[in-house]
TITOR-393022 format. One line per field, with one value per residue (C-alpha): residue number from 1; residue in one letter; x, y, z. Coordinates in nm, 3 decimals, always signed. Each point is the difference from the previous one (the first is absolute). Example, Ala and Ser with C-alpha at 12.3 -4.5 7.8 and 13.67 -1.06 7.14 Angstrom:
i: (1_2)
aa: (a_s)
X: (+1.230_+0.137)
Y: (-0.450_+0.344)
Z: (+0.780_-0.066)
***
This chain:
i: (1_2_3_4_5_6_7_8_9_10_11_12_13_14_15_16_17_18_19_20_21_22_23_24_25_26_27_28_29_30_31_32_33_34_35_36_37_38_39_40_41_42_43_44_45_46_47_48_49_50_51_52_53_54_55_56_57_58_59_60_61_62_63_64_65_66_67_68_69_70_71_72_73_74_75_76_77_78_79_80_81_82_83_84_85_86_87_88_89_90_91_92_93_94_95_96_97_98_99_100_101_102_103_104_105_106_107_108_109_110_111_112_113_114_115_116_117_118_119_120_121_122_123_124_125_126_127_128_129_130_131_132_133_134_135_136_137_138_139_140_141_142_143_144_145_146_147_148_149_150_151_152_153_154_155_156_157_158_159_160_161_162_163_164_165_166_167_168_169_170_171_172_173_174_175_176_177_178_179_180_181_182_183_184_185_186_187_188_189_190_191_192_193_194_195_196_197_198_199_200_201_202_203_204_205_206_207_208_209_210_211_212_213_214_215_216_217_218_219_220_221_222_223_224_225_226_227_228_229_230_231_232_233_234_235_236_237_238_239_240_241_242_243_244_245_246_247_248_249_250_251_252_253_254_255_256_257_258_259_260_261_262_263_264_265_266_267_268_269_270_271_272_273_274_275_276_277_278_279_280_281_282_283_284_285_286_287_288_289_290_291_292_293_294_295_296_297_298_299_300_301_302_303_304_305_306_307_308_309_310_311_312_313_314_315_316_317_318_319_320_321_322_323_324_325_326_327_328_329_330_331_332_333_334_335_336_337_338_339_340_341_342_343_344_345_346_347_348_349_350_351_352_353_354_355_356_357_358_359_360_361_362_363_364_365_366_367_368_369_370_371_372_373_374_375_376_377_378_379_380_381_382_383_384_385_386_387_388_389_390_391_392_393_394_395_396_397_398_399_400_401_402_403_404_405_406_407_408_409_410_411_412_413_414_415_416_417_418_419_420_421_422_423_424_425_426_427_428_429_430_431_432_433_434_435_436_437_438_439_440_441_442_443_444_445_446_447_448_449_450_451_452_453_454_455_456_457_458_459_460_461_462_463_464_465_466_467_468_469_470_471_472_473_474_475_476_477_478_479_480_481_482_483_484_485)
aa: (m_i_t_s_h_p_f_d_d_d_k_l_k_e_e_c_g_v_f_g_i_i_n_g_e_s_a_a_a_m_v_a_l_g_l_h_a_l_q_h_r_g_q_e_a_s_g_i_v_s_f_d_g_e_q_f_h_s_h_h_a_l_g_h_v_g_e_n_f_n_s_e_p_v_i_n_k_l_l_g_p_a_a_i_g_h_t_r_y_s_t_t_g_e_p_s_l_r_n_v_q_p_l_f_a_d_f_d_f_g_g_f_a_i_g_h_n_g_n_l_t_n_a_y_t_l_r_k_r_l_v_n_l_g_c_l_f_r_s_t_s_d_t_e_v_i_i_h_l_m_a_l_a_r_s_g_s_p_v_d_r_l_i_e_a_l_k_q_i_e_g_a_y_s_l_v_c_l_a_a_n_m_l_i_g_a_r_d_p_y_g_v_r_p_l_v_l_g_k_l_d_n_t_w_v_l_a_s_e_t_c_a_l_d_i_i_g_a_s_f_i_r_d_i_e_p_g_e_i_v_i_l_d_g_k_n_v_q_s_l_h_p_f_k_n_q_p_h_k_f_c_v_f_e_y_i_y_f_a_r_p_d_s_s_v_e_g_r_s_v_y_e_m_r_k_a_i_g_v_e_l_a_r_e_s_p_v_e_a_d_i_v_v_p_v_p_d_s_g_v_p_s_a_i_g_y_a_q_e_s_g_i_p_f_d_l_g_i_i_r_n_h_y_v_g_r_t_f_i_q_p_g_d_h_i_r_h_l_g_v_k_l_k_h_n_a_n_r_r_f_i_e_g_k_r_v_i_l_i_d_d_s_i_v_r_g_t_t_s_t_k_i_v_d_m_v_r_h_a_g_a_k_e_v_h_v_r_i_s_s_p_p_t_k_h_s_c_f_y_g_i_d_t_p_q_a_d_k_l_l_a_h_a_h_t_v_d_e_m_c_k_h_i_g_a_d_s_l_s_f_i_s_l_d_g_l_y_r_a_m_g_e_a_k_r_n_t_e_v_p_q_f_c_d_a_c_f_s_g_d_y_p_i_s_l_t_d_m_t_a_n_e_k_q_g_q_l_s_f_l_g_r_a_s_d)
X: (-2.165_+0.209_+0.193_+0.304_+0.187_+0.374_+0.050_-0.103_+0.244_-0.193_+0.059_-0.251_+0.177_-0.026_-0.054_+0.232_+0.220_+0.000_+0.275_+0.074_+0.236_+0.016_+0.231_+0.292_+0.329_+0.037_-0.416_+0.016_+0.287_-0.168_-0.344_+0.189_+0.140_-0.303_-0.159_+0.246_-0.084_-0.371_+0.102_-0.209_-0.330_+0.021_+0.239_-0.107_+0.054_+0.117_+0.030_+0.078_-0.130_+0.203_-0.091_+0.360_-0.217_-0.120_-0.008_-0.153_+0.280_-0.074_+0.096_-0.180_+0.053_-0.063_+0.192_+0.160_+0.104_+0.406_-0.049_-0.188_+0.208_+0.343_+0.189_+0.073_-0.166_-0.319_+0.034_+0.147_-0.258_-0.275_+0.083_-0.103_-0.028_-0.389_-0.108_-0.224_+0.050_-0.237_+0.114_-0.316_-0.130_-0.339_-0.254_-0.193_+0.122_+0.312_+0.394_-0.025_+0.181_-0.284_-0.129_+0.312_-0.016_+0.022_-0.281_+0.072_-0.220_-0.022_-0.274_-0.045_+0.135_+0.347_+0.102_-0.123_+0.153_-0.181_+0.075_-0.260_+0.024_-0.346_-0.308_-0.290_-0.332_-0.165_+0.260_-0.206_-0.285_+0.112_+0.215_-0.327_-0.127_+0.354_-0.018_-0.377_+0.121_+0.311_+0.245_+0.270_+0.171_+0.440_+0.014_-0.237_+0.154_-0.309_+0.217_-0.036_-0.402_+0.179_+0.158_-0.316_-0.241_+0.293_-0.035_-0.397_+0.002_-0.078_+0.292_+0.294_+0.308_+0.121_-0.093_-0.374_-0.031_+0.128_-0.207_-0.336_+0.122_+0.089_-0.349_-0.146_+0.227_-0.050_+0.248_+0.372_+0.280_+0.299_+0.137_+0.307_-0.049_+0.208_-0.069_+0.220_+0.184_-0.268_-0.007_-0.299_-0.099_-0.381_-0.140_-0.351_-0.230_+0.006_+0.444_-0.034_+0.405_+0.237_+0.195_+0.229_+0.207_+0.365_+0.283_+0.352_+0.109_-0.164_-0.172_-0.354_-0.058_-0.322_+0.053_-0.226_+0.200_+0.258_+0.297_+0.016_+0.062_+0.282_+0.182_+0.033_+0.052_-0.323_-0.157_-0.331_-0.280_-0.362_-0.204_-0.210_-0.371_-0.312_-0.153_+0.287_+0.142_+0.367_+0.128_+0.362_+0.155_+0.371_+0.001_-0.394_-0.248_-0.336_-0.254_-0.373_-0.272_-0.285_-0.147_-0.281_+0.176_-0.049_+0.085_+0.374_+0.036_+0.359_+0.125_+0.129_+0.153_+0.277_+0.082_-0.024_+0.188_+0.006_+0.238_+0.343_+0.076_+0.235_-0.242_-0.248_-0.377_-0.280_+0.223_+0.074_+0.374_-0.075_+0.217_-0.090_-0.424_+0.177_+0.122_-0.279_-0.206_+0.237_-0.087_-0.363_+0.022_+0.172_-0.199_-0.341_+0.188_+0.191_+0.188_+0.330_+0.272_+0.358_+0.080_-0.133_+0.085_-0.141_-0.081_+0.191_+0.062_-0.357_-0.046_+0.294_-0.123_-0.278_+0.151_+0.246_-0.290_-0.155_+0.355_+0.017_-0.341_-0.036_+0.390_+0.044_+0.339_-0.019_+0.261_+0.054_-0.162_-0.054_+0.236_-0.075_+0.179_-0.056_+0.159_-0.327_-0.234_-0.338_+0.031_+0.183_-0.085_-0.114_-0.014_-0.243_-0.186_+0.305_+0.238_-0.339_-0.034_+0.359_-0.046_-0.061_+0.341_+0.152_-0.153_-0.004_+0.255_-0.076_+0.325_+0.015_+0.253_-0.277_-0.304_+0.080_-0.214_-0.157_-0.356_+0.039_-0.272_+0.004_-0.141_-0.093_-0.178_-0.299_-0.192_-0.137_-0.055_+0.207_+0.301_+0.304_-0.091_-0.095_+0.337_+0.179_-0.127_+0.113_+0.343_+0.031_-0.130_+0.257_+0.236_-0.080_-0.269_-0.165_-0.284_-0.081_-0.282_-0.028_-0.141_-0.065_-0.003_-0.281_-0.388_-0.140_+0.034_-0.389_-0.073_+0.160_+0.104_-0.127_+0.216_+0.334_+0.107_+0.014_-0.167_-0.142_-0.390_-0.134_-0.072_+0.391_+0.084_-0.011_-0.173_-0.283_-0.126_+0.180_+0.003_+0.330_+0.034_-0.076_+0.255_+0.244_-0.010_+0.069_+0.328_+0.087_+0.035_-0.050_-0.185_-0.088_-0.106_-0.059_-0.034_-0.347_-0.116_-0.037_+0.330_+0.170_-0.150_+0.170_+0.315_-0.121_-0.065_-0.319_-0.219_-0.181_-0.118_-0.361_-0.250_-0.188_+0.286_+0.314_+0.298_+0.139_-0.053_-0.026_-0.255_+0.253_-0.015_-0.390_-0.103_-0.164_+0.075_+0.002_-0.008_-0.262_+0.087_-0.193_+0.160_-0.021_-0.371_-0.028_+0.175_-0.214_-0.320_+0.131_+0.022_+0.337_+0.385_+0.186_+0.319_+0.016_-0.105_+0.306_+0.318_+0.285_+0.246)
Y: (+5.430_-0.034_+0.305_+0.043_+0.287_+0.041_+0.268_-0.230_-0.267_-0.264_-0.165_+0.017_+0.229_-0.072_+0.315_+0.014_-0.191_+0.112_-0.079_+0.059_-0.042_+0.113_-0.057_+0.017_+0.160_+0.180_-0.042_+0.255_-0.199_-0.337_+0.103_+0.141_-0.351_-0.149_+0.224_-0.107_-0.350_+0.122_+0.274_-0.291_+0.130_+0.359_+0.219_+0.322_+0.161_-0.080_+0.134_-0.084_+0.173_-0.080_+0.079_+0.088_-0.045_+0.365_+0.123_-0.154_+0.066_-0.056_-0.034_-0.074_+0.037_-0.167_-0.254_-0.327_-0.049_-0.016_+0.376_+0.133_-0.153_-0.072_+0.240_+0.048_+0.376_-0.166_-0.302_+0.242_+0.224_-0.309_-0.032_-0.254_-0.383_-0.016_+0.062_-0.126_+0.021_-0.011_-0.073_+0.158_-0.088_+0.236_-0.061_+0.300_+0.394_+0.124_-0.099_+0.264_+0.044_+0.035_-0.353_-0.178_-0.178_-0.077_+0.246_+0.260_+0.165_+0.165_-0.097_+0.089_-0.326_+0.075_-0.054_-0.284_-0.152_-0.296_-0.191_-0.192_-0.248_-0.095_+0.261_+0.109_-0.093_+0.235_+0.281_+0.250_-0.067_+0.088_+0.258_+0.215_-0.033_+0.114_+0.282_+0.106_-0.012_+0.269_-0.291_+0.174_-0.254_+0.032_-0.217_-0.262_-0.347_-0.169_-0.067_+0.330_-0.077_-0.222_+0.283_+0.262_-0.329_+0.003_+0.321_+0.030_-0.340_+0.038_+0.039_-0.235_-0.136_-0.008_-0.400_+0.072_+0.259_-0.178_-0.304_+0.241_+0.121_-0.345_-0.128_+0.258_-0.071_-0.280_-0.178_-0.112_+0.167_-0.136_+0.291_+0.076_+0.312_+0.201_+0.216_+0.079_-0.314_-0.235_-0.202_-0.091_-0.305_-0.007_-0.252_+0.022_-0.286_-0.222_+0.069_+0.048_+0.198_-0.173_+0.108_-0.167_+0.042_-0.101_+0.053_+0.100_-0.055_+0.243_+0.181_-0.025_+0.051_-0.031_-0.029_-0.080_-0.274_-0.212_+0.065_+0.318_-0.164_-0.219_+0.347_+0.148_-0.399_-0.030_-0.315_-0.018_-0.100_+0.016_+0.146_+0.270_-0.192_+0.171_+0.263_+0.012_+0.287_-0.060_+0.297_-0.049_+0.264_-0.143_-0.288_-0.121_-0.086_+0.029_-0.180_+0.117_-0.102_+0.240_-0.112_-0.215_-0.289_-0.031_-0.303_+0.043_+0.134_+0.040_+0.129_-0.269_+0.215_+0.081_-0.365_+0.035_+0.288_+0.275_-0.142_-0.019_-0.408_-0.029_+0.115_-0.224_+0.103_-0.116_-0.336_-0.045_+0.044_+0.242_-0.199_-0.288_+0.076_+0.177_-0.355_-0.182_+0.230_-0.078_-0.375_+0.006_+0.252_-0.262_-0.297_+0.179_+0.218_-0.261_+0.083_-0.149_+0.202_-0.003_+0.229_+0.174_+0.418_+0.218_+0.385_+0.137_-0.007_-0.077_-0.269_-0.186_-0.216_-0.135_-0.055_-0.250_-0.162_-0.015_-0.131_-0.240_-0.178_+0.023_-0.157_+0.297_+0.151_+0.368_+0.250_+0.395_+0.044_+0.373_+0.227_+0.325_+0.274_+0.123_+0.369_+0.151_+0.185_+0.114_+0.321_+0.001_+0.231_-0.178_+0.299_-0.114_-0.258_-0.214_+0.043_-0.123_-0.323_-0.066_+0.055_-0.413_-0.090_+0.313_-0.262_-0.359_-0.140_-0.354_-0.140_-0.125_-0.351_-0.163_+0.104_-0.009_-0.343_-0.104_-0.054_+0.244_-0.032_+0.367_+0.015_+0.355_+0.102_+0.204_+0.100_+0.402_+0.218_-0.259_+0.274_-0.185_-0.351_+0.118_+0.168_-0.271_-0.295_+0.242_+0.042_-0.439_-0.036_+0.271_-0.210_-0.305_-0.244_-0.196_-0.029_+0.238_-0.130_+0.195_-0.127_+0.237_-0.076_+0.179_-0.037_+0.255_+0.360_+0.135_+0.198_+0.327_-0.033_+0.225_-0.114_+0.138_-0.144_+0.316_-0.167_+0.128_+0.075_-0.343_+0.101_+0.037_-0.348_-0.183_-0.364_+0.282_-0.036_-0.258_-0.365_-0.189_-0.063_+0.383_+0.026_-0.181_+0.098_+0.387_-0.075_-0.208_-0.344_-0.358_-0.113_+0.204_-0.180_+0.149_-0.246_-0.100_+0.136_-0.289_-0.119_+0.312_-0.068_-0.349_+0.152_+0.193_-0.361_+0.001_-0.312_+0.292_+0.396_-0.021_+0.117_+0.127_+0.167_+0.000_-0.039_+0.260_+0.358_-0.030_+0.280_+0.134_-0.376_-0.049_+0.282_-0.094_+0.272_-0.087_+0.302_+0.314_+0.239_+0.278_+0.273_-0.167_-0.047_+0.328_+0.133_-0.260_+0.132_+0.370_-0.161_+0.046_-0.152_+0.182_-0.111_+0.220_-0.323_-0.227_+0.060_+0.249_-0.197)
Z: (-3.081_+0.222_+0.146_+0.147_+0.250_-0.104_+0.297_+0.302_+0.144_-0.011_+0.318_+0.271_+0.290_+0.385_+0.189_+0.274_+0.282_+0.346_+0.288_+0.315_+0.311_+0.385_+0.230_-0.242_-0.077_-0.274_-0.073_-0.301_-0.181_+0.058_-0.104_-0.296_-0.072_+0.075_-0.276_-0.226_+0.018_-0.068_-0.327_-0.208_+0.145_-0.087_-0.184_-0.049_+0.426_+0.272_+0.403_+0.333_+0.343_+0.347_+0.344_+0.203_+0.324_-0.003_-0.321_-0.403_-0.277_-0.354_-0.379_-0.284_-0.360_-0.340_-0.154_+0.132_+0.326_-0.067_-0.184_+0.341_+0.255_-0.096_+0.154_+0.367_+0.055_-0.113_+0.258_+0.299_+0.003_+0.084_+0.336_+0.239_+0.102_-0.188_-0.375_-0.296_-0.318_-0.401_-0.308_-0.264_-0.358_-0.018_-0.188_-0.059_-0.035_-0.026_+0.180_+0.287_+0.341_+0.143_-0.044_+0.087_+0.287_+0.297_+0.065_+0.325_+0.235_+0.333_+0.228_+0.373_+0.125_-0.274_-0.323_-0.177_-0.343_-0.196_-0.335_-0.215_-0.221_-0.163_-0.087_+0.194_-0.218_+0.159_+0.046_-0.232_+0.156_+0.352_-0.149_-0.109_+0.358_+0.147_-0.209_+0.065_+0.393_-0.055_-0.044_-0.239_-0.216_-0.080_-0.250_-0.202_+0.117_+0.137_+0.326_+0.101_+0.065_+0.306_+0.198_-0.053_+0.137_+0.296_+0.071_+0.020_+0.255_+0.337_+0.289_-0.003_-0.045_-0.384_-0.045_+0.142_-0.250_-0.292_+0.074_+0.012_-0.321_-0.189_+0.131_-0.246_-0.294_-0.219_-0.304_+0.042_+0.219_+0.144_+0.275_+0.187_+0.194_+0.249_+0.333_+0.308_+0.082_-0.198_-0.336_-0.087_-0.273_-0.148_-0.241_-0.134_+0.103_-0.328_-0.062_-0.330_+0.018_+0.187_+0.322_+0.209_+0.314_+0.080_+0.289_-0.023_+0.380_+0.179_-0.306_-0.127_-0.410_-0.180_-0.398_-0.291_-0.066_+0.126_-0.231_+0.152_+0.343_-0.128_-0.152_+0.363_+0.095_+0.212_+0.082_-0.096_+0.250_-0.136_-0.263_+0.180_+0.009_-0.197_+0.204_+0.272_+0.150_+0.172_+0.188_+0.062_+0.286_-0.052_+0.240_-0.006_-0.247_+0.062_-0.253_-0.039_-0.247_+0.058_-0.348_-0.134_-0.166_-0.355_-0.275_-0.031_-0.356_-0.052_-0.365_-0.171_-0.312_+0.318_-0.071_-0.359_-0.080_+0.302_+0.281_-0.032_-0.138_+0.318_+0.235_+0.225_+0.032_+0.222_+0.057_-0.382_-0.180_-0.302_-0.205_+0.019_-0.054_-0.305_-0.100_+0.107_-0.221_-0.303_+0.071_-0.011_-0.322_-0.218_+0.143_-0.104_-0.333_-0.128_-0.404_-0.143_-0.008_-0.030_+0.353_+0.280_+0.011_+0.248_+0.009_+0.233_+0.295_+0.144_-0.256_+0.116_+0.301_-0.213_-0.310_+0.186_+0.176_-0.340_-0.157_+0.263_-0.061_-0.360_-0.064_-0.151_-0.026_+0.160_-0.066_-0.001_-0.383_+0.144_+0.167_+0.261_+0.034_+0.354_-0.051_-0.170_+0.195_+0.005_-0.129_-0.341_-0.196_-0.343_-0.234_-0.337_-0.083_-0.207_+0.322_+0.254_-0.195_+0.036_+0.373_+0.119_-0.100_+0.235_+0.280_-0.241_-0.257_-0.210_+0.120_-0.381_+0.015_+0.238_-0.235_-0.352_-0.173_+0.351_+0.061_+0.294_+0.337_+0.147_+0.347_+0.172_+0.329_-0.183_-0.281_+0.109_-0.338_-0.223_-0.125_+0.160_-0.072_-0.386_-0.023_+0.176_-0.209_-0.292_+0.085_+0.116_-0.412_-0.128_+0.214_-0.262_+0.233_-0.218_+0.222_+0.331_+0.214_+0.296_+0.379_+0.277_+0.360_+0.115_-0.159_-0.238_+0.205_-0.097_+0.286_+0.203_+0.296_+0.268_+0.327_-0.047_-0.393_-0.240_-0.287_-0.270_-0.085_-0.052_-0.370_-0.053_+0.108_-0.282_+0.150_+0.062_-0.319_-0.217_-0.027_+0.074_-0.373_-0.113_+0.255_-0.194_-0.301_+0.147_+0.123_-0.309_+0.167_-0.076_+0.286_+0.345_+0.321_+0.379_+0.317_+0.079_+0.281_+0.142_-0.081_+0.199_+0.274_+0.017_-0.037_+0.307_+0.241_-0.098_-0.162_-0.159_+0.021_+0.222_-0.225_+0.285_+0.249_-0.194_+0.154_-0.094_-0.165_-0.326_-0.182_-0.294_-0.153_+0.109_+0.069_+0.365_+0.278_+0.352_+0.147_-0.085_-0.292_+0.144_-0.209_-0.312_+0.068_+0.084_-0.304_-0.199_+0.133_-0.137_-0.330_-0.011_+0.095_+0.252_+0.084_+0.317_+0.173_-0.062_+0.191_-0.088_+0.240)
***
């Protein structure tokens, strides 16, 4: 029997976005704008740390960027031409100010702030060792491990200490760091999470996505390379490659869902990739129907591609309410059951009496898909055929995406036919792994050395899961090893 979890928002969550700037006027205000553009990457909390040439200043708060950085008193206290910011979605523990990034610490060389997108897969193991050495942790964030490793590093510059710390960690990370008169960016050797470099006049910018450059009018310069550390002093860009080269493993789910469609990552337009996925999906899983309907908003580009390839008309048969927050109170089971209508409502005039193809980006637990199929049927659809622009999500992610435990994923232990019956559709199909890779411009998936990280679909984890292995040996599954940022 397949069971559902009614209390969870049935979508995978990206964990955070990072943004940094140096040599800029009103640096903190520009960082706040950049974080606005990255709000989709983390909606629980946000923070900014700035440097005025002598002192560091900070503001951290729970809630959306617009709630936290919408007043002159807050922005005006964040003085200086350099600043970094972070918007967060946590995966473990309670929402708490002590976990809100950027984290800050005083070293013998001065202050140091760090913001992290990703997840360290040996953080729990390192944390236990550091605690035994006498380190005192103030947060439950895996990112704080980096700070303590820097503190224990041999004397050196902030960059030297950071490199020594990063050589001890495993997992995925894109970092923005701020030291005195220095902005630092770093990407893990596999390049799992995105980080880009931009410029606005004499101002240098680091950001998770190019859409955050666009909002401040900065030009895209290039992607930070896997395993690269860049040091920006306001005038020059210094590039270091201190780590052993590894196969490139960019997260393919960035193209499917996480990145904003108006961003370009790793040289590819996210919007074009999503349309291409829809084209491949139409080729692999055709069905006779009258209308192609996206589940908004993430299903729209793939639905356009599917409609163009199939020749079946595209229309907005579901309308999304953009004014519903994640924290809406849902009192009682009956109201909770109706909760999907807070976000989506069927556009009956365009659905009634028609054979409908619903395009969505993924099925996680299946709760949302079940309710949307039911809603479309109640709007009078004759048939409902569901097409998913990702392969079945069968495995947990440990590299920076909040994924339920594998046994909570609908596809983990159930066939596509069983899933189809569960969500109440007339048919259900997912894009194949090879089809996904074709949409990315590859001939097919290289089974020996996959071109992307696709572990959530394939179970092929490219980076060691040290904490996971240690916990399994102890006969327990602990999520302390998973990121809280």
